C-alpha positions in Angstrom: 115.6 -74.1 -96.0 112.9 -72.2 -94.3 114.1 -69.6 -91.8 117.4 -68.9 -93.5 118.3 -65.5 -95.0 120.0 -65.2 -98.3 123.8 -64.7 -97.9 123.7 -61.1 -99.3 120.9 -60.1 -96.9 122.6 -61.8 -93.9 125.9 -60.0 -94.6 124.2 -56.6 -94.9 122.2 -57.2 -91.7 125.4 -58.1 -89.9 127.1 -54.9 -91.0 124.1 -52.8 -90.0 123.9 -54.5 -86.6 127.6 -54.1 -86.0 127.5 -50.4 -86.9 124.5 -49.8 -84.6 126.2 -51.6 -81.8 129.4 -49.6 -82.2 127.6 -46.3 -82.4 125.7 -47.1 -79.2 128.9 -48.1 -77.5 130.6 -44.9 -78.6 127.7 -42.9 -77.4 127.7 -44.6 -74.0 131.4 -44.0 -73.6 131.0 -40.4 -74.5 128.2 -40.0 -72.0 130.2 -41.7 -69.3 133.2 -39.5 -69.9 131.0 -36.4 -69.8 129.5 -37.4 -66.5 132.9 -38.1 -65.0 134.3 -34.8 -66.2 131.3 -32.9 -64.8 131.6 -34.7 -61.4 135.3 -33.8 -61.4 134.4 -30.2 -61.6 131.3 -30.1 -59.4 132.4 -32.3 -56.5 135.4 -30.2 -55.4 133.2 -27.0 -55.7 130.6 -28.6 -53.4 133.2 -29.8 -51.0 134.8 -26.4 -50.7 131.5 -24.8 -50.2 130.3 -27.1 -47.4 133.6 -27.5 -45.6 133.7 -26.4 -42.0 136.8 -24.4 -40.9 137.7 -24.8 -37.2 138.1 -21.7 -35.3 
């Protein structure tokens, strides 16, 4: 039985791993949403500033 974790430890390790994964996933989603929101604000401002008006 070498190389096997006790059931109590394995269950606890699974819970910790799942929690860390979900925290990381939530952080990545929040970061992505922040970047998209910032781009939605900055890009139109840059386009308006650099647009050339004929005339």
